[in-house]
C-alpha positions in Angstrom: 23.9 2.6 1.3 21.7 2.6 -1.9 24.6 0.4 -3.6 24.9 -2.1 -1.8 21.1 -2.2 -0.9 20.7 -2.8 -4.9 23.0 -5.6 -5.3 21.6 -7.1 -2.3 18.3 -7.1 -4.1 20.0 -8.3 -7.1 21.6 -11.3 -5.6 18.2 -12.4 -3.7 16.7 -12.2 -6.8 18.9 -14.4 -8.6 19.2 -16.4 -5.9 15.7 -16.8 -5.6 15.1 -17.7 -9.2 17.8 -20.5 -8.6 16.0 -22.0 -5.8 12.3 -21.8 -7.8 13.8 -23.2 -10.1 15.3 -26.1 -8.4 11.6 -26.7 -6.7 10.1 -26.7 -9.8 12.5 -29.3 -11.3 10.9 -31.8 -8.3 7.6 -31.6 -9.8 5.9 -33.8 -12.4 6.4 -32.5 -15.8 2.5 -33.0 -17.1 3.9 -32.8 -20.8 7.0 -34.4 -21.9 9.4 -32.1 -24.2 11.8 -33.5 -25.8 15.8 -32.3 -26.6 14.6 -31.3 -30.2 11.9 -29.3 -28.8 14.4 -27.8 -26.7 16.9 -27.0 -29.6 14.2 -25.3 -31.4 12.6 -23.3 -28.7 16.1 -21.7 -27.9 17.1 -21.6 -31.1 13.6 -19.3 -32.4 14.0 -17.1 -28.8 17.5 -16.8 -29.7 18.9 -19.2 -27.2 21.1 -21.3 -29.0 22.8 -22.8 -25.7 22.7 -23.2 -21.7 25.6 -20.5 -22.2 22.7 -18.3 -23.7 19.6 -19.1 -21.5 21.7 -18.6 -17.9 23.1 -15.0 -19.4 19.0 -14.2 -20.0 18.0 -15.2 -16.6 20.3 -13.1 -15.3 19.2 -10.6 -17.4 15.5 -10.6 -16.8 16.8 -11.0 -12.9 18.4 -7.9 -12.9 15.8 -6.3 -14.9 13.2 -7.1 -12.5 15.4 -5.6 -9.9 15.7 -2.7 -11.3 11.6 -2.2 -12.2 10.2 -2.5 -8.7 12.9 1.0 -7.9 10.4 2.7 -10.0 12.6 3.2 -13.3 10.2 2.6 -16.2 13.3 3.1 -19.1 17.0 2.9 -19.7 19.4 3.3 -22.4 19.6 -0.7 -22.9 22.7 -0.4 -25.2 24.4 1.0 -22.7 23.2 -1.1 -19.8 25.3 -3.8 -21.5 28.1 -1.9 -21.9 28.6 -1.1 -18.6 27.9 -4.5 -17.3 30.2 -5.9 -20.1 33.4 -3.8 -18.7 32.2 -4.3 -15.3 32.4 -8.2 -15.8 35.3 -8.6 -17.6 37.5 -6.0 -15.5 37.5 -3.1 -18.3 38.3 0.3 -18.2 34.9 2.1 -17.3 33.7 5.5 -18.4 32.7 6.5 -15.2 34.5 6.1 -11.6 32.7 4.6 -9.1 31.2 7.8 -7.2 30.0 8.7 -10.9 28.2 5.9 -11.2 26.6 5.8 -7.5 25.5 9.7 -8.2 23.9 8.8 -11.4 22.3 5.6 -9.6 21.4 8.0 -6.5 19.9 10.7 -8.7 17.9 8.4 -10.6 16.6 6.3 -8.0 15.3 9.6 -6.3 13.5 11.2 -9.3 11.5 7.3 -10.3 10.7 7.6 -6.3 9.5 10.9 -6.8 7.2 10.1 -10.1 6.2 7.2 -8.3 4.7 9.0 -5.0 3.1 11.5 -7.1 1.6 8.7 -9.3 0.1 7.4 -6.0 -0.9 10.7 -4.6 -2.8 11.1 -8.0 -4.6 8.1 -7.4 -5.4 8.4 -4.3 -6.9 12.1 -4.8 -9.3 10.1 -6.9 -9.7 7.1 -5.0 -10.6 9.0 -1.7 -12.2 12.2 -3.0 -15.4 11.2 -1.0 -13.4 11.2 2.0 -11.8 14.7 1.3 -15.3 16.2 0.5 -16.8 15.2 3.8 -14.0 16.4 5.4 -14.2 20.0 3.9 -18.0 19.9 4.3 -17.7 18.6 8.0 -15.1 21.4 8.7 -17.2 24.1 7.1 -20.3 23.4 9.3 -18.3 22.8 12.0 -16.8 26.4 12.6 -20.4 27.7 12.6 -20.9 26.1 16.0 -20.7 28.5 18.9 -17.7 27.4 20.5 -15.6 26.1 18.0 -12.8 28.1 17.0 -10.4 27.9 13.4 -6.7 29.0 13.3 -5.0 30.4 9.9 -4.0 27.6 9.4 -7.3 26.0 9.1 -7.1 24.1 12.9 -10.2 24.0 14.8 -10.9 23.6 18.5 -13.3 24.1 21.1 -12.5 24.3 24.8 -13.9 21.4 27.0 -11.9 22.2 30.7 -10.2 25.3 31.0 -6.7 25.1 32.7 -4.7 27.4 34.4 -1.0 26.4 33.9 1.9 27.3 31.8 1.6 26.6 27.7 4.1 24.5 26.5 6.1 25.8 23.3 6.9 23.4 20.3 10.3 22.3 21.3 8.4 21.6 25.0 7.8 17.9 25.8 4.2 17.4 27.2 2.3 14.6 29.2 -1.1 14.1 27.4 -4.0 11.7 27.7 -6.0 11.2 24.3 -8.4 9.8 21.7 -8.6 10.0 18.6 -11.9 9.2 16.3 -12.7 9.3 12.2 -15.9 11.7 11.1 -18.0 9.0 11.5 -16.8 7.9 15.3 -14.9 5.2 14.5 -11.8 5.4 17.5 -8.5 4.5 16.3 -6.4 5.5 19.1 -6.4 6.3 23.0 -4.0 6.7 26.1 -7.4 6.1 28.3 -7.9 2.5 26.9 -4.2 2.0 27.4 -5.0 3.2 31.1 -1.7 5.6 31.1 -1.1 8.9 29.1 2.0 9.3 26.8 4.5 11.4 26.4 6.2 13.3 23.8 8.1 16.2 22.2 5.4 18.3 20.4 7.6 18.8 17.3 7.1 15.0 16.8 3.6 14.8 15.9 1.5 15.9 13.2 1.1 19.1 12.6 -2.2 19.9 13.7 -1.2 18.6 17.2 1.9 21.1 17.2 0.0 23.7 16.7 -3.0 23.1 18.8 -1.5 21.7 22.0 0.7 25.2 22.3 -3.0 27.0 22.6 -3.5 24.8 25.8 -2.5 25.9 29.4 -1.8 22.7 31.3 -4.8 21.2 33.0 -7.1 22.0 29.7 -9.2 19.6 27.7 -9.7 20.6 24.7 -11.6 19.1 20.7 -9.2 19.4 17.9 -10.6 18.8 14.4 -8.0 18.6 12.7 -8.2 19.1 8.6 -5.8 15.8 6.5 -3.4 18.2 5.5 -2.6 18.8 9.4 -3.2 15.4 10.3 -1.7 12.3 7.5 -2.0 13.8 4.6 -2.1 12.0 1.1 -1.4 9.1 2.5 -3.0 8.3 5.7 -1.8 5.9 8.5 -1.8 2.2 8.8 -5.5 0.7 8.3 -7.5 3.1 10.7 -6.6 6.0 9.3 -7.2 6.6 5.3 -5.8 9.3 3.3 -6.8 12.3 3.2 -8.8 12.1 6.9 -10.0 15.0 8.8 -9.7 13.5 12.5 -11.1 14.7 15.7 -8.9 14.3 18.7 -9.8 15.0 22.6 -6.9 16.0 24.1 -6.0 16.7 28.1 -2.9 18.3 28.3 -1.7 17.2 32.0 1.8 18.8 32.2 4.5 20.6 30.3 7.4 18.6 31.2 9.8 20.4 33.2 8.2 23.3 33.8 
């Protein structure tokens, strides 16, 4: 699947480059370039013919496409050998299966490294939000009525129900609203005018753990640290990375029970 995707990307880059060249050719030329100047430029850059220019153009397009995957370097001489062997129909050193395995492993490592780099950058950028959440939770757990679980999830009972408690594998029907620590609301089933049904093992960890504490008919308020919410990446434009979230959740029923 990745092989097909990569091939499509590279083809798209080449086509886009060709289309841009055609579009650019229609624009007025600000400075007249003579044939002699072109020849001189080609020779100075090692491009002595139209074939050289075309070959170089494909090389830059392929390189740009590979760079978007997160790869930082390759053995360029061996890359050229592989390209030549495939292009000329020569016998290749690796089988197609072996080649695909190498590509998959390289892309996986590059993606992992890119994710770690982004996470470290976010940790610095959003350090104030993380600290705000930690400070809030530290003070909030001292309030009367607030309980803290072993995972760090905090909750308080607004309305005590008497129904059955769900398990992680159950589907539940709930009403809820979610806010940031500053009070900004980012979601609400109440505003949409209807409750929502979902399996408990398909939501953020804070919900999976917290709703299992609720008997049907209850309404709880949850204070969810970032690691039990949307973590280092946040969610969309409304929930920044490392955000501690507050949810009011009303468990209407455990579906099927």
